[in-house]
Structure formats: C-alpha cells, structure tokens
C-alpha positions as CSV (number, residue, x, y, z in Angstrom):
1,G,-41.2,70.7,10.1
2,T,-42.7,67.3,10.8
3,I,-41.4,64.1,9.4
4,T,-43.6,60.9,9.6
5,G,-41.8,57.5,9.5
6,T,-42.8,53.9,9.7
7,I,-41.0,51.5,12.0
8,P,-40.1,48.4,9.8
9,V,-42.0,45.2,10.4
10,G,-39.9,42.8,12.4
11,T,-38.0,45.4,14.3
12,T,-37.0,44.0,17.7
13,S,-39.0,45.5,20.5
14,G,-37.1,47.3,23.3
15,T,-35.4,50.5,24.3
16,G,-32.2,52.3,23.0
17,Y,-33.7,53.4,19.7
18,R,-33.1,57.0,18.5
19,I,-34.1,59.0,15.4
20,R,-31.7,61.0,13.1
21,V,-32.3,62.5,9.7
22,I,-30.1,61.5,6.8
23,G,-30.2,63.6,3.6
24,S,-29.1,62.5,0.2
25,T,-29.0,65.9,-1.7
26,P,-26.9,67.3,-0.3
27,S,-25.5,64.3,1.6
28,T,-25.8,65.0,5.3
29,T,-26.4,63.2,8.6
30,G,-28.2,65.0,11.3
31,S,-27.9,64.6,15.0
32,S,-30.1,62.0,16.9
33,N,-33.1,63.2,18.8
34,G,-31.0,62.7,22.0
35,T,-33.7,60.6,23.8
36,N,-34.0,56.8,23.8
37,L,-37.2,55.5,22.2
38,F,-39.1,52.3,23.4
39,I,-40.5,50.2,20.5
40,N,-43.4,47.9,21.6
41,A,-44.0,44.5,20.1
42,L,-47.0,44.0,17.9
43,P,-49.8,42.0,19.6
44,T,-50.6,38.6,18.3
45,I,-54.0,37.1,17.5
46,S,-54.7,33.4,18.0
47,G,-57.8,31.2,17.7
48,T,-59.7,29.5,14.9
49,L,-59.9,31.8,11.9
50,N,-63.0,30.3,10.3
51,T,-66.6,29.8,11.3
52,C,-70.0,29.2,9.7
53,I,-73.0,31.4,9.1
54,G,-74.9,31.6,12.4
55,S,-71.9,30.2,14.4
56,N,-69.0,31.9,16.1
57,T,-65.4,31.5,16.9
58,T,-63.4,33.2,19.6
59,L,-60.1,35.1,18.9
60,F,-57.5,35.9,21.6
61,G,-55.2,39.0,21.6
62,S,-51.9,39.0,23.4
63,G,-51.2,41.4,26.3
64,T,-53.8,43.7,27.7
65,A,-56.7,44.8,25.5
66,G,-57.3,48.4,24.8
67,G,-60.5,50.4,25.3
68,T,-62.1,49.1,22.1
69,P,-59.9,46.1,21.3
70,W,-61.7,44.4,18.5
71,L,-63.1,45.7,15.2
72,S,-64.4,44.0,12.1
73,A,-63.7,45.5,8.7
74,S,-66.8,43.8,7.1
75,T,-69.6,43.7,9.6
76,G,-71.9,42.3,6.8
77,V,-69.7,39.2,6.8
78,A,-68.7,38.9,10.5
79,T,-69.2,40.9,13.7
80,V,-66.9,40.8,16.7
81,N,-67.6,41.9,20.3
82,S,-65.2,43.3,22.9
83,S,-64.3,39.8,24.1
84,G,-63.1,38.7,20.6
85,V,-66.1,36.5,19.8
86,V,-66.6,36.6,16.0
87,N,-70.1,35.8,14.7
88,G,-70.6,34.7,11.1
89,V,-73.2,36.7,9.3
90,A,-72.7,35.8,5.6
91,S,-70.2,33.8,3.6
92,G,-67.0,35.6,2.8
93,T,-64.0,37.1,4.6
94,S,-63.6,39.9,7.1
95,V,-60.4,41.4,8.5
96,I,-60.5,41.5,12.3
97,N,-58.4,44.2,14.0
98,Y,-57.1,43.9,17.6
99,T,-55.6,46.8,19.5
100,N,-53.9,46.5,22.9
101,N,-53.6,49.1,25.7
102,L,-50.4,50.4,24.2
103,G,-52.1,51.4,21.0
104,C,-50.5,48.7,19.0
105,S,-52.7,46.8,16.5
106,N,-52.6,43.6,14.5
107,T,-55.1,42.0,12.1
108,A,-56.3,38.5,11.2
109,T,-58.6,37.4,8.4
110,V,-61.6,35.3,9.4
111,I,-63.4,33.1,6.8
112,V,-67.2,32.7,7.2
113,N,-68.4,29.5,5.4
114,A,-72.0,28.9,4.2
115,R,-73.8,25.9,5.9
116,P,-75.3,23.1,3.9
117,S,-78.9,24.3,3.5
118,A,-80.6,20.9,3.6
119,A,-80.0,17.2,4.1
120,T,-82.7,14.5,3.6
121,L,-82.4,10.8,4.4
122,S,-84.3,8.4,2.2
123,G,-84.5,4.8,1.3
124,S,-87.7,3.1,2.6
125,S,-87.8,-0.5,1.4
126,T,-88.9,-4.0,2.2
127,I,-86.3,-6.8,2.5
128,C,-86.0,-10.4,3.7
129,N,-84.2,-11.2,7.0
130,G,-80.5,-11.5,6.3
131,N,-80.5,-9.2,3.3
132,S,-79.5,-5.5,3.1
133,A,-81.1,-2.3,2.0
134,S,-79.7,1.1,0.8
135,L,-80.3,4.5,2.4
136,S,-78.9,7.7,1.0
137,V,-78.7,11.4,2.0
138,A,-79.4,14.2,-0.4
139,I,-77.3,17.2,0.7
140,T,-77.7,20.7,-0.7
141,G,-74.9,23.3,-0.3
142,G,-71.8,23.2,1.9
143,S,-68.5,21.7,0.9
144,S,-68.1,18.0,0.1
145,P,-67.1,15.5,1.6
146,Y,-69.5,15.3,4.5
147,S,-69.7,13.5,7.8
148,V,-73.1,11.9,8.2
149,V,-74.3,10.7,11.7
150,Y,-77.5,8.7,11.6
151,S,-79.3,6.3,13.9
152,G,-77.5,3.4,12.4
153,G,-73.9,4.8,12.7
154,T,-71.5,7.3,11.2
155,V,-70.3,7.6,7.6
156,N,-67.2,9.8,7.0
157,S,-66.0,11.2,3.6
158,Y,-69.6,11.0,2.3
159,T,-70.7,12.3,-1.0
160,S,-74.3,13.4,-1.5
161,G,-76.5,10.6,-2.8
162,T,-74.1,7.8,-2.2
163,A,-75.7,4.5,-1.0
164,I,-75.4,3.6,2.7
165,S,-75.9,-0.2,3.2
166,V,-78.0,-1.3,6.3
167,S,-78.9,-4.8,7.4
168,P,-81.5,-4.7,10.1
169,N,-82.8,-7.9,11.7
170,T,-86.2,-6.3,12.4
171,T,-88.2,-3.5,10.9
172,T,-86.3,-0.3,11.6
173,S,-86.8,3.4,11.0
174,Y,-83.7,5.5,10.5
175,S,-83.1,9.2,11.1
176,L,-80.4,11.8,10.7
177,T,-78.5,13.1,13.7
178,S,-76.2,15.5,12.0
179,V,-74.6,16.3,8.6
180,T,-71.3,18.2,8.8
181,D,-69.4,19.5,5.7
182,A,-65.7,19.7,5.0
183,N,-65.6,23.2,6.6
184,G,-67.1,21.9,9.8
185,C,-70.5,23.5,9.1
186,T,-73.7,21.5,10.0
187,V,-77.1,21.4,8.5
188,A,-79.6,23.2,10.7
189,S,-82.5,20.8,10.4
190,P,-81.7,17.4,8.8
191,S,-84.9,15.5,7.8
192,G,-86.2,12.2,6.6
193,I,-87.2,9.0,8.5
194,P,-87.1,6.1,6.1
195,T,-88.3,2.7,7.3
196,V,-86.8,-0.6,6.2
197,T,-89.4,-3.4,6.7
198,V,-87.9,-6.8,7.4
199,N,-89.9,-9.9,6.5
200,A,-89.0,-13.2,8.1
201,S,-87.3,-15.8,5.9
202,P,-88.7,-19.4,6.2
203,I,-86.7,-22.2,7.8
204,P,-87.4,-25.5,5.9
205,S,-87.7,-28.8,7.7
206,F,-88.7,-32.3,6.9
207,S,-91.9,-33.6,8.5
208,T,-91.4,-37.0,6.9
209,Q,-88.0,-38.6,6.0
210,P,-86.3,-41.9,6.2
211,G,-84.0,-42.9,9.1
212,V,-80.3,-43.0,8.9
213,S,-80.6,-46.2,6.7
214,S,-83.1,-47.5,4.4
215,C,-83.6,-50.4,1.9
216,Q,-83.0,-50.5,-1.8
217,N,-86.2,-50.7,-3.9
218,V,-88.4,-49.8,-0.9
219,D,-90.6,-46.7,-0.9
220,V,-89.2,-43.8,1.2
221,T,-91.1,-40.5,1.6
222,Y,-89.8,-37.0,2.0
223,T,-92.3,-34.3,3.0
224,T,-91.7,-30.6,3.9
225,Q,-94.1,-27.8,4.9
226,S,-97.2,-27.3,2.6
227,G,-98.5,-24.0,1.4
228,K,-95.2,-22.6,0.3
229,T,-94.0,-21.6,-3.2
230,N,-91.1,-22.3,-5.5
231,Y,-90.1,-25.6,-3.9
232,S,-86.6,-26.6,-5.1
233,W,-85.7,-30.3,-4.7
234,S,-82.2,-31.7,-5.0
235,V,-82.0,-35.5,-5.5
236,P,-78.7,-37.2,-6.3
237,G,-78.3,-39.4,-9.3
238,V,-80.4,-40.0,-12.5
239,L,-84.1,-40.6,-12.5
240,N,-84.9,-44.3,-13.3
241,T,-81.3,-45.2,-13.0
242,D,-80.5,-44.2,-9.4
243,Y,-84.0,-43.6,-8.2
244,S,-87.6,-43.8,-9.3
245,I,-90.6,-41.7,-8.2
246,S,-93.5,-43.7,-6.8
247,S,-95.8,-40.7,-5.9
248,G,-95.6,-37.0,-5.6
249,S,-93.1,-35.0,-7.7
250,L,-90.0,-32.9,-7.7
251,S,-91.8,-29.9,-9.2
252,S,-91.8,-26.4,-7.8
253,S,-95.3,-26.8,-6.5
254,S,-94.8,-30.1,-4.7
255,N,-94.0,-30.4,-1.0
256,T,-93.7,-34.2,-0.9
257,V,-92.2,-37.0,-3.0
258,T,-92.0,-40.8,-2.5
259,L,-88.9,-42.4,-4.0
260,K,-87.4,-45.9,-4.5
261,W,-83.7,-45.9,-4.4
262,L,-82.4,-48.2,-7.1
263,T,-78.7,-48.0,-6.1
264,T,-77.0,-48.3,-2.7
265,G,-74.9,-45.9,-0.8
266,S,-75.3,-42.5,0.9
267,K,-78.2,-40.4,-0.5
268,T,-78.8,-36.8,0.4
269,V,-82.1,-35.1,-0.5
270,S,-82.4,-31.3,0.0
271,I,-85.4,-29.0,-0.2
272,N,-85.7,-25.2,-0.2
273,Y,-88.7,-22.9,-0.8
274,S,-90.2,-19.5,-0.5
275,N,-93.0,-18.3,1.8
276,G,-94.3,-16.1,-1.0
277,T,-92.1,-13.1,0.0
278,C,-88.8,-14.5,1.1
279,S,-86.7,-17.6,0.2
280,A,-85.0,-19.6,2.9
281,A,-81.4,-18.7,3.5
282,S,-80.4,-22.3,3.1
283,P,-82.0,-25.7,2.2
284,I,-82.7,-28.5,4.7
285,S,-81.1,-31.9,3.9
286,S,-81.8,-35.5,4.8
287,T,-79.2,-38.2,4.4
288,A,-79.8,-41.9,4.5
289,T,-77.6,-44.9,3.7
290,I,-79.4,-47.2,1.2
291,I,-78.7,-50.8,1.8
292,N,-79.0,-53.8,-0.5
293,S,-82.4,-55.3,0.5
294,T,-82.0,-58.8,-1.1
295,S,-79.8,-60.7,1.3
296,L,-77.1,-60.8,3.8
297,S,-74.4,-63.4,4.1
298,A,-74.7,-65.7,7.1
299,P,-72.0,-65.0,9.8
300,G,-69.0,-67.4,9.6
301,S,-67.7,-69.7,12.3
302,I,-67.8,-68.4,15.9
303,S,-64.5,-67.9,17.7
304,G,-64.2,-68.4,21.5
305,S,-63.8,-71.0,24.2
306,S,-65.9,-74.1,23.9
307,A,-64.8,-75.6,27.3
308,V,-66.3,-73.6,30.1
309,I,-67.4,-74.2,33.7
310,Q,-70.5,-73.2,35.5
311,G,-70.1,-69.8,37.2
312,Q,-67.4,-68.7,34.8
313,A,-67.6,-65.0,33.6
314,G,-65.8,-62.8,31.1
315,V,-66.0,-65.4,28.2
316,T,-65.8,-63.7,24.8
317,Y,-67.3,-65.0,21.5
318,S,-67.1,-63.2,18.1
319,V,-67.6,-63.6,14.4
320,V,-66.1,-61.7,11.4
321,A,-68.3,-58.6,10.6
322,V,-70.8,-59.2,7.8
323,L,-70.8,-56.7,5.0
324,G,-74.0,-54.6,5.2
325,A,-75.0,-55.8,8.6
326,T,-75.9,-53.2,11.3
327,S,-76.8,-55.5,14.2
328,Y,-76.4,-59.1,15.4
329,S,-78.6,-61.4,17.4
330,W,-77.0,-64.1,19.5
331,S,-78.6,-67.4,20.6
332,L,-77.1,-68.9,23.8
333,P,-77.6,-72.0,26.0
334,S,-79.8,-71.7,29.0
335,N,-78.6,-69.5,31.9
336,V,-75.9,-67.9,29.9
337,S,-76.2,-64.1,29.7
338,I,-74.5,-61.3,27.6
339,T,-72.7,-58.9,29.9
340,S,-71.3,-56.6,27.1
341,G,-71.4,-56.2,23.3
342,S,-75.1,-57.1,22.8
343,G,-76.2,-56.4,19.2
344,T,-72.6,-56.5,17.9
345,N,-70.4,-59.2,16.3
346,S,-68.4,-59.6,19.6
347,I,-69.9,-60.4,22.9
348,T,-68.8,-61.2,26.5
349,V,-70.9,-63.6,28.4
350,S,-71.3,-65.0,31.9
351,Y,-72.2,-68.6,32.8
352,A,-74.5,-69.0,35.8
353,S,-73.9,-71.7,38.3
354,N,-76.7,-73.7,36.7
355,A,-75.8,-73.0,33.1
356,S,-76.4,-75.8,30.6
357,N,-74.4,-77.3,27.8
358,G,-75.5,-76.3,24.4
359,N,-74.9,-74.4,21.2
360,I,-74.1,-70.8,20.4
361,S,-75.2,-69.2,17.1
362,V,-75.7,-65.7,15.7
363,T,-77.5,-64.0,12.8
364,A,-76.7,-60.7,11.1
365,S,-79.4,-58.1,10.1
366,N,-80.0,-54.6,8.8
367,V,-83.2,-52.6,8.4
368,C,-84.0,-54.7,5.3
369,V,-83.2,-58.4,5.9
370,T,-81.9,-60.9,8.4
371,S,-79.3,-63.5,7.4
372,A,-79.3,-67.2,7.9
373,S,-77.7,-68.4,11.2
374,S,-74.1,-69.1,11.7
375,P,-72.8,-72.6,12.2
376,N,-73.6,-73.8,15.8
377,F,-70.7,-73.5,18.2
378,A,-71.0,-76.2,20.9
379,V,-70.0,-75.4,24.5
380,S,-69.8,-77.7,27.5
C-alpha cells in the first residue's frame, strides 16, 4: 500500500534521511527504504508585506523560481505577477504563495490598506502684518495620524481638523502637496487653496515734538499722522499737577496735543494708533528733559592763571558746573582765542603776540534762560 507522510517543519535540509515504518499494534519496526533521501529547505519570502489600494509592493523569493512561482489566494484583495509584484485591489489580506524550481513552497500574508479618500486644506483669512492665521486639513478615511506636506512646510503626527499656524509677511495662497496616513497610504487628489491676506500695520512717528530738552511752563507740541483711528496717548504724571493741556487733546480721535510741563525732569510721551484695519506693532516715543525756566545761578569764580605773556598757548580757565546749565559763553580780552572746550565750563586758550590785558568772564545757559555773568577774572 501507499503511506503519505509529512516532513516536520524545521527539519534540517540535507541528505542521509531514510524512511521506515514503525507499528504500535502489534509493536514492530520495519526496515528502512534502503535509499538516502534529500530534504530541500523551504524557500523564504522577503519584502514589504503591506501596500495600499492602487499601489504595489514587490516580494522576493529565495533560490530559483519555479514555472509559476507566485500565486495570490485572494485576487479580489491583491494580485501578484510572475516577478512577485503585488498590486493592491481592495482593503483586506491575501496569502501569497511562492514556489521554487524544486517544487517547495512558502507563503506570506500581504495587507492591503485603504487610502484616505479626501483631504481639503482650508483657512482663508485676513490678518495684520506680524500676526498669525490658522489653516486646517479635513481628511476623510485612512488611518490617523497623518503626515501633511503643504506649501508652507510639513506637519507630522497630524490629526484631521487640527489648526496649523502660519505667519506670512505678504498675502500668500497655500496648497497641499501630499497627505500620508499612518499606513503610508496617500490621498490621490488633495484639494483646497486658501489665501491669507496680509494688511500692513502702521508705523507711528512724530511730525512735531520738542527737542532733547525744553522749558518748564512753556508750550510744547506733539503731533503724529492725521487720518488714523484709535489714537492712544501715554503722558507721564497727573493732569494739572505734572502737566497741563494748552490745545488739542489726548482723546482717541486726536493726533496732536500741546502741553505745558509743570514739573521738571525726563518726560516721555508715547503714541500708538490704528490705520482702520491694523494697529501699530509698537508705539513711538518722544523723550525730553524739562528744565526749570525761571533762573540759573551765575557761575562762580574763575580758576586759572592771571599772569600770562603774549604768545603763550595752552592756558586753561574753568568754573564749577552750574546746575541746570547746558552751555557756557566765555568773554575774553582782545586777541585771546579758545583752542578747546568752547561752550563748556572749562576752556583752553591761546594768547596772540598782540594780546591785550583785560578781564575774563563767563555766563551759563540752557534752552530757557541765561545766567548773570561770573565775577571778572583779570589777566595781565
């Protein structure tokens, strides 16, 4: 008779194998077949065992392929050609069989994944320069999370509908390049071209403002661009204590104001506004030092050499600095000239060969007042 047997999986390939029959009832052991058998190793299958509907993956069988090496058990899910190229037809699994030229076969299961069916980018909006807008992608089907590639960059681990922040400097239209799901399947035709319109933000400036210093109780005017909205003034101190308003106003509709500073010190006025659509990113500021405008003390006694000779150079004269003074004016005898320090409380002079005897004096001043003269300093 004929006995059919199965060689156990994992049996080492090679020669030297024989067959004998062993019975249990009655217990008996037959003779071997007397001829060495050769057991061939099973072929192996390698390659990526998943693909997407409409895509393919290539499998590789070891050894030499047989006459019809590749077969698919479920051609409605996946087909395979003689080169081992598996084409995804529908979502599901199919067992792929490979047979080598020795008649030995092995199988591998290929998974076919469904593609995301649609992906639409949206988020058209209008923003001010320096601000951000939100885009989003509505994705149907496939397996989350997704990888989204769009004209502004790449977003990994994306969930459908999640906001994508963009900050264009100019009006920009965005489009999708690709959307890939967790199984590596892509959307066939991503859609949507939202546009983010960027409006320019204004940059405030002062057209009128005081200089670096000004006088107490004297009108100073601050003016910025007209025709804007939502003017926002910032003035230090308390109205009618630290400053008063002579004309104009600090209201949201006013682009100009004239103040009198009632106290001295550093004063910084700031203004911001909107152009009707966008507000300025930051205000503009004007700082002035407010000086007591009533009087300055006269400079004290002059220090320096009183005995000089005609033609002498490098002679220094000075007075102690006067509080609140920003400049000094020196009066010198004929043919005596300042060589350095002009306008300060310490000067260096040169005596010409025809210089005359006389007096030296100095006054101190600021933008508001000039002091009385110092005591005369006689030189001869």
